[in-house]
Structures are given as structure tokens and as C-alpha cells.
C-alpha positions in Angstrom: -58.1 -11.1 -65.6 -54.8 -12.1 -64.1 -53.2 -8.8 -65.0 -56.1 -6.9 -63.3 -55.7 -9.0 -60.1 -52.0 -8.4 -60.1 -52.5 -4.7 -60.5 -55.0 -4.5 -57.6 -52.6 -6.5 -55.5 -49.7 -4.1 -56.2 -51.9 -1.1 -55.4 -52.9 -2.7 -52.1 -49.2 -3.3 -51.3 -48.3 0.3 -51.9 -51.3 1.9 -50.2 -51.8 -0.3 -47.2 -50.3 1.1 -43.9 -50.3 -2.3 -42.3 -48.9 -5.5 -44.0 -48.2 -8.8 -42.3 -45.0 -10.8 -42.7 -42.3 -12.3 -40.6 -42.0 -8.9 -38.8 -45.6 -9.1 -37.7 -47.8 -6.1 -38.7 -45.7 -3.6 -40.7 -46.4 0.1 -40.7 -44.5 2.4 -43.0 -44.2 6.1 -42.1 -44.7 7.0 -45.7 -48.2 5.6 -45.5 -49.0 8.1 -42.7 -47.9 11.2 -44.6 -44.2 11.3 -44.1 -42.4 12.9 -47.1 -38.8 12.1 -46.4 -37.2 15.0 -48.4 -35.2 16.4 -45.5 -37.2 19.7 -45.6 -40.8 18.9 -44.8 -41.7 18.4 -41.2 -42.5 14.7 -40.8 -43.1 14.8 -37.0 -46.9 14.3 -37.1 -46.6 11.5 -39.6 -44.2 9.6 -37.3 -46.6 10.2 -34.4 -49.5 8.8 -36.3 -47.6 5.8 -37.4 -46.4 5.2 -33.9 -50.0 5.3 -32.5 -50.9 2.6 -35.0 -47.9 0.5 -34.2 -48.3 0.7 -30.5 -52.0 0.0 -30.5 -51.9 -3.1 -32.8 -51.8 -6.6 -31.3 -48.9 -9.0 -31.5 -45.5 -8.2 -33.1 -45.4 -4.8 -34.9 -42.8 -3.0 -37.0 -42.4 0.6 -37.8 -40.5 1.1 -41.1 -38.4 4.2 -41.7 -37.4 3.5 -45.3 -33.9 3.6 -46.8 -33.1 6.4 -49.3 -35.1 9.1 -47.6 -34.3 11.9 -45.1 -37.0 12.6 -42.4 -37.0 15.9 -40.6 -38.3 15.6 -37.1 -39.0 18.2 -34.4 -39.2 16.9 -30.7 -41.4 13.9 -30.6 -42.5 11.4 -28.0 -43.2 7.7 -28.6 -45.0 6.5 -25.5 -46.4 3.2 -24.2 -47.3 0.9 -22.8 -48.2 -0.7 -26.1 -50.7 -3.4 -26.9 -48.0 -4.9 -29.2 -46.0 -7.7 -27.5 -42.9 -6.5 -29.4 -42.2 -3.4 -31.3 -39.5 -3.3 -34.0 -38.3 0.0 -35.4 -36.4 -0.4 -38.7 -34.4 2.7 -39.4 -33.2 2.4 -43.0 -33.1 6.0 -43.9 -31.8 9.2 -42.2 -33.6 11.1 -39.4 -32.5 14.7 -38.9 -33.3 17.3 -36.3 -34.7 20.7 -37.2 -32.2 23.6 -37.1 -35.0 26.0 -36.3 -34.5 27.0 -32.6 -38.2 28.2 -32.5 -39.4 24.6 -32.9 -37.9 23.6 -29.5 -38.6 24.7 -25.9 -36.1 24.6 -23.1 -34.9 21.2 -21.9 -36.8 19.2 -24.5 -35.7 15.8 -25.6 -35.6 15.3 -29.3 -36.7 11.7 -29.8 -38.1 10.2 -26.6 -39.3 6.6 -26.0 -41.1 5.9 -22.7 -42.5 2.7 -21.2 -42.1 0.6 -24.3 -41.0 -3.0 -23.3 -39.4 -5.2 -25.9 -38.5 -2.3 -28.1 -35.9 -3.2 -30.9 -34.4 -0.4 -33.0 -32.0 -1.3 -35.8 -31.7 -1.1 -39.6 -28.4 0.5 -40.8 -29.7 4.0 -40.9 -28.6 7.3 -39.4 -29.7 9.7 -36.7 -28.3 13.2 -37.2 -28.9 15.7 -34.4 -27.4 18.6 -36.4 -26.1 19.7 -33.1 -23.8 22.6 -34.2 -26.9 24.8 -34.1 -27.8 23.7 -30.6 -24.5 23.6 -28.8 -24.8 27.2 -27.5 -28.6 26.9 -26.9 -30.9 25.2 -24.5 -31.2 21.6 -25.5 -31.2 18.1 -24.1 -30.7 14.5 -25.2 -31.0 13.4 -28.8 -32.3 9.9 -28.3 -33.8 9.2 -24.9 -35.2 5.9 -23.5 -37.0 5.9 -20.2 -38.5 2.8 -18.5 -38.0 0.7 -21.7 -37.2 -2.8 -20.4 -35.7 -5.3 -22.8 -34.5 -2.6 -25.2 -32.2 -3.6 -28.1 -30.4 -1.0 -30.1 -28.0 -1.9 -32.9 -26.5 -1.2 -36.4 -27.1 2.5 -36.5 -25.0 5.6 -36.8 -25.6 8.6 -34.5 -23.9 11.9 -35.1 -23.8 15.5 -33.9 -26.2 15.2 -31.0 -27.6 18.4 -29.4 -26.3 17.0 -26.1 -26.1 13.3 -25.1 -26.4 11.1 -28.2 -28.2 8.3 -26.3 -29.6 8.4 -22.8 -30.8 5.3 -20.9 -32.8 5.9 -17.7 -35.0 3.6 -15.6 -34.4 0.6 -17.9 -33.6 -3.0 -17.3 -32.1 -5.6 -19.6 -30.8 -3.4 -22.4 -28.4 -4.5 -25.2 -26.6 -2.0 -27.4 -24.4 -3.4 -30.2 -22.6 -2.2 -33.2 -23.2 1.6 -33.2 -21.1 4.4 -34.6 -21.4 7.6 -32.6 -19.5 10.7 -33.7 -19.3 14.4 -32.9 -16.5 17.0 -33.0 -13.9 16.8 -30.1 -14.8 20.4 -29.1 -18.6 19.8 -29.1 -19.9 20.4 -25.5 -21.6 17.7 -23.5 -22.0 15.3 -26.4 -21.8 12.1 -24.4 -22.0 8.9 -26.5 -24.2 6.9 -24.1 -25.4 8.2 -20.7 -26.8 5.5 -18.3 -28.7 6.3 -15.1 -31.0 4.4 -12.7 -30.7 1.3 -14.9 -29.5 -2.3 -14.5 -28.3 -5.2 -16.6 -27.0 -3.1 -19.5 -24.7 -4.4 -22.2 -22.7 -2.1 -24.6 -20.8 -4.0 -27.2 -18.7 -3.5 -30.3 -19.2 0.2 -30.7 -17.1 3.1 -32.0 -17.5 6.5 -30.2 -15.9 9.8 -31.1 -17.4 12.6 -28.9 -16.8 15.8 -27.2 -17.5 14.4 -23.7 -17.7 10.9 -22.1 -17.9 8.1 -24.5 -20.0 6.3 -21.8 -21.1 7.9 -18.5 -22.5 5.7 -15.8 -24.6 7.7 -13.3 -26.3 7.0 -10.0 -28.7 4.1 -9.5 -27.0 2.0 -12.1 -25.7 -1.6 -11.6 -24.6 -4.7 -13.6 -23.2 -2.8 -16.5 -21.0 -4.7 -19.0 -19.1 -2.8 -21.6 -16.9 -4.7 -24.2 -15.3 -4.0 -27.5 -15.7 -0.2 -27.4 -13.3 2.1 -29.3 -13.3 5.5 -27.6 -11.6 8.6 -28.9 -11.7 11.5 -29.0 -13.8 11.9 -25.8 -13.5 11.9 -22.0 -13.3 8.1 -21.6 -15.6 5.6 -20.0 -16.6 7.2 -16.7 -18.3 6.2 -13.5 -20.0 9.4 -12.3 -20.1 12.1 -11.6 -21.8 10.9 -8.4 -23.0 12.8 -5.2 -23.4 16.3 -6.6 -24.9 18.7 -4.2 -24.7 16.2 -1.4 -26.8 13.6 -3.2 -26.8 9.9 -2.2 -25.8 7.9 -5.3 -24.9 4.3 -5.9 -23.2 2.4 -8.7 -22.0 -1.2 -8.5 -21.0 -4.1 -10.7 -19.6 -2.2 -13.6 -17.2 -4.2 -15.8 -15.3 -2.7 -18.8 -13.1 -5.0 -20.9 -11.4 -5.2 -24.2 -11.7 -1.5 -24.9 -9.4 1.0 -26.7 -8.9 4.7 -25.8 -7.2 6.9 -28.4 -6.4 10.6 -27.8 -8.9 10.8 -24.9 -8.9 13.3 -22.0 -9.4 10.3 -19.7 -9.6 6.6 -20.1 -10.7 4.6 -17.0 -12.3 7.2 -14.7 -14.3 7.3 -11.5 -15.5 10.7 -10.4 -17.4 11.6 -7.3 -18.3 15.0 -5.8 -16.9 16.3 -2.5 -19.7 16.2 0.1 -21.6 13.4 -1.7 -22.9 10.2 -0.1 -23.4 6.6 -1.2 -21.0 4.2 -2.9 -19.3 3.1 -6.1 -18.1 -0.4 -5.8 -17.3 -3.7 -7.6 -15.9 -2.0 -10.7 -13.3 -3.4 -13.1 -11.4 -2.2 -16.1 -9.7 -5.1 -17.8 -7.7 -5.6 -21.0 -7.5 -1.9 -21.9 -5.4 -0.4 -24.6 -4.5 3.3 -24.3 -3.0 5.4 -27.0 -1.9 9.0 -26.1 -4.5 9.7 -23.4 -4.1 12.4 -20.8 -5.3 10.6 -17.7 -5.2 6.8 -18.4 -6.3 5.7 -14.9 -8.0 8.3 -12.6 -10.1 8.2 -9.5 -11.2 11.6 -8.2 -13.2 11.2 -5.0 -12.8 14.9 -4.2 -14.3 16.5 -7.4 -15.2 20.1 -6.7 -14.4 22.4 -9.6 -16.3 25.4 -8.2 -15.2 24.9 -4.5 -18.7 24.3 -3.3 -19.0 22.6 0.1 -15.3 22.8 0.2 -15.2 21.8 3.9 -17.6 18.9 3.6 -16.2 15.7 5.2 -18.6 13.2 3.5 -17.8 11.5 0.2 -19.1 8.7 -2.0 -17.3 5.6 -0.8 -15.2 4.0 -3.5 -14.2 0.4 -3.0 -13.4 -2.9 -4.7 -12.0 -1.4 -7.9 -9.7 -3.4 -10.2 -7.5 -2.3 -13.1 -6.1 -5.3 -14.9 -3.9 -5.5 -18.0 -3.9 -1.9 -18.9 -1.2 -1.0 -21.4 -0.3 2.0 -23.6 0.9 5.6 -23.6 0.1 8.7 -21.6 0.4 12.3 -22.8 0.6 13.6 -19.2 3.3 12.7 -16.7 0.8 11.4 -14.2 -0.5 8.2 -15.7 -2.2 6.8 -12.5 -4.0 9.4 -10.4 -5.7 8.1 -7.3 -7.0 11.3 -5.5 -9.3 10.1 -2.7 -11.0 12.0 0.1 -8.9 12.9 3.2 -11.9 11.8 5.4 -13.2 8.7 3.6 -10.6 7.4 1.3 -10.7 4.6 -1.3 -10.3 1.0 -0.3 -9.4 -2.3 -2.0 -8.0 -0.7 -5.1 -6.2 -3.4 -7.1 -3.7 -2.8 -9.9 -2.5 -5.9 -11.8 -0.3 -6.0 -15.0 -0.2 -2.2 -15.7 2.2 -0.8 -18.2 1.6 2.8 -19.1 4.6 4.7 -20.6 5.0 8.3 -21.7 3.9 9.2 -25.2 6.9 11.7 -25.2 10.2 10.1 -26.0 12.7 10.2 -23.1 10.0 11.1 -20.5 8.8 8.9 -17.6 5.3 8.4 -16.2 4.5 8.7 -12.5 1.6 8.0 -10.1 -0.1 10.2 -7.6 -2.0 9.1 -4.5 -4.1 10.5 -1.7 -5.6 8.2 0.9 -5.9 5.3 -1.5 -5.6 1.8 -0.2 -5.2 -1.5 -1.9 -2.5 -3.5 -3.7 -0.5 -4.1 -6.8 -0.4 -7.8 -7.8 2.5 -7.5 -10.3 5.1 -5.0 -11.3 3.4 -1.8 -12.3 4.6 1.0 -14.6 4.5 3.6 -13.2 5.1 2.4 -9.7 2.3 3.2 -7.2 4.0 3.4 -3.8 0.7 4.0 -1.9 -0.6 0.5 -2.7 1.0 -2.6 -1.0 2.8 -5.2 -3.1 
């Protein structure tokens, strides 16, 4: 009799799509038809599992089990959910289809929208198989829109079709302990792209990309970045802002305890000529640079295609601090402050800067245009345009 009861219990455990434990109600994608062999399309199974997770009450968990590879075409996971908190446990590997016919122009691969209290973690891997897509029309790999209180941790992301992770319209996001990687020559493969979002933390993450490790775009504020190792890539960038005359704002961005190795840029602020708005209250502090091309760069006059070349407006850049920045520069110009002739940059502060040439026997220099502020301690290279 006991053996029969135990057998029935085990059958129930395997077959039931919803089990209750400390994670709340648990839903396994396998129970909704996912195969996980890396060849079968598991998109619809994931969509069905998400519908169950989102519509259940209380705390719910979506389980993507370890040891399996799940092939997904573009899929959307939308709220709002009845669940008070949704946990997505990524134990296995999620891969994108390499069949161009399964995508349409400008689609997002995995898209979460209007899901508050979403937590995604688990030690698994998200592989965009981007080499197929880098010359085709594609968009972000993992996109979050209007997901307040999002937590994202302990995952590996690689070879995105474009941006690896995009955050838009979100508040109160914490990103921790990720590994993001794509070849240095892969186009537009930003690590994390942030726009119209506030109160964002990015911590203890390694990024090797073909574009910005982190890009902070218009409408973003109160961004704290710490413990990021960037390289290769284009650095941690504010912007670009003000494209096509747009009004963009970014403020209260603080980057500290980060390392840049072999990057095109390190600490960068980029705004378009003819733009409007402001970028202010920004700091880069305790930064280590190893053989980067442009360690410190402000470009308030960005205009690669000479559009609106005579425009006199610019995004106002002010209250920017670079503190304790040390290391080596591949290029001769280690500090490049290129501000608009008409607007200029104000209250730019350099304190404890020591950037030497990566080439033995060479010296580093600075370049300025209409940049105003101060250096609070001896600075290498010297920046004559800033007062002492």
C-alpha cells in the first residue's frame, strides 16, 4: 500500500505543471510541452507556461531546467500579472533560431513588458547566436519595458543579435553578477542599454562586447554602476543624446570601481550637434584603464555625417567629475574635452588623474575646446584649459 502511494506521489510530482514550495507556485516549461533538445521550437511551450505563471495568484516561479537547450523564436512575456512576484529560474540554455524567416524586421527576441517584481536568475545561459543576424535586420536580445523592481543576476549572455540587454521605462532595477560576451568586431552588441529609466544599479559584471559595455540614453537618471570589468568594447557611455535635434536629459549617473581593458573608449559622454537638453551630475571615480584608446572623452559636438553642421544648439553638459582615474592610453590624446563652440561644457572637475602612454617613451596629452572647470590635484596629462 505504501509503495503504491509513493508511486502515485512521484507520478504527480513529475506530471503536475504547478507545485508549491518556498518559491510559491512552480511552473516548469517541460510540463507545457517544451522539449529542450536545442532543435525543436519551444516558443509556444514557453508562452503557455508564462500565461499560467502570470495568471496565478501570489508568488510564482517559471522553471527553465538545467541540462537542456531551449530553442526560441521571438516571444513576448507580458503583464500585468496577477502574481505578486514572478521568479524566472534559468538553469538551462536558451538559444535563438538561426532561421532568418522566423523573424520580421525590428523584432525583439525575448521581450518582457509591464511585469513588476520580476526576478530572473539561475546560473543558465542566453545565447543569441548573433553571427547570423549581424548583417540582417534585428533588434535587442533581451528587452525589458515598464518592469519596475526588476532583478537580473547570475546569468551568462552571449552573441546577441544587437543589444544584449535593454532596459526602458523601468524603475528600481538591480543587475548583478552577469557575464556578457560577443566578439570585438560584432556590430552594435551593447552589453546593457538603458533609456527612460531611473534608480538602476549595475554591479559586479564582466562585459566583452563589440560596442558600449553600458550605454545610458535619454530620460535616464540615478544610475549607479560599480564593479564592472569592460573590454573589449566602447566603454561606459552617456549618450548619444540629442540626435536629430531631440531634447534629451540624463542626470545623476555614477560609475565607480570599474576597469577598462583594450576598449575604444572608457569614460565617455557623447551628444549630437544641434541637440537640446542636458547631461549633468555625472561622475567616474576609482577607474583603472589598461591600453584604451580614449580614456576620458567628452564629445559635445558629435556629428559623424555632418548633418545640421551649422546648428548652434547643443545638449548642455555640466557638473561632471573624473576622480582617481589611472592607467595607460594607446592614443596620444588621453583626455579629450571637445565641447560646442556655442554652448560649451561647465564645471568639469578632474582630480587625481594619472594616464600615461601604453607606448614606451611616448607622452600623453590633452585636448580642449570650450571646456570649463578645474583640476584639483596634479593631473597627467596636464589639462591647461581647466583652472588649478
